[in-house]
C-alpha positions in Angstrom: 97.7 133.1 137.6 95.2 131.8 135.0 92.8 129.2 136.3 93.4 126.8 133.3 97.1 126.6 133.6 97.3 123.2 135.4 98.1 120.0 133.6 95.2 117.5 133.8 96.2 114.9 131.3 99.7 113.7 130.1 100.7 111.1 127.5 103.9 109.2 127.8 105.7 106.6 125.7 106.5 103.1 126.9 108.2 100.1 125.2 106.3 97.3 127.0 102.8 98.3 128.1 102.1 95.2 130.1 105.3 95.5 132.2 104.8 99.3 132.6 101.2 98.7 133.7 102.2 96.0 136.2 105.0 98.2 137.7 102.9 101.3 138.3 100.0 99.3 139.5 102.0 97.3 142.0 104.3 100.2 143.1 101.8 103.0 143.3 98.3 101.6 143.0 97.6 103.2 139.6 94.5 101.9 137.7 94.6 101.3 134.0 92.1 101.1 131.1 93.3 99.3 127.9 92.4 100.9 124.6 93.9 98.4 122.2 97.4 97.0 121.9 99.2 100.3 121.6 97.5 102.6 124.2 96.5 102.4 127.9 95.1 105.2 130.1 96.0 105.5 133.7 94.2 107.0 136.7 94.5 107.1 140.5 97.9 108.7 140.1 97.0 112.3 141.0 97.0 113.1 137.3 95.1 111.4 134.5 97.1 110.2 131.5 98.0 107.6 129.0 100.9 105.4 127.8 101.5 104.8 124.1 103.5 101.8 122.9 106.7 102.9 121.1 110.0 101.4 120.1 112.9 103.2 121.8 115.5 104.4 119.5 118.8 106.2 120.2 118.6 105.5 124.0 122.3 106.5 124.4 121.6 109.9 122.9 118.5 110.4 125.0 120.5 109.3 128.2 123.2 111.8 127.3 120.6 114.6 126.9 119.1 113.8 130.2 122.4 113.9 132.0 123.6 117.1 130.3 120.3 118.7 131.4 121.2 117.8 135.1 118.7 114.9 135.1 119.3 111.7 137.1 118.8 108.2 135.7 
């Protein structure tokens, strides 16, 4: 297996960065660094990453795709 095949940074989308930051901080102890109004980085999660502000569109379509892929909501 190649040595560089592990994920070391992931970026996710979030509708409300402040609520998302508060939830993950309180629930899991994640730490955050703000980089302006549309992006925050997280650490202390076992994986470094970031959250970018986005407006959710077509949530019903996304939910259907998750369920049809055997995902759980």
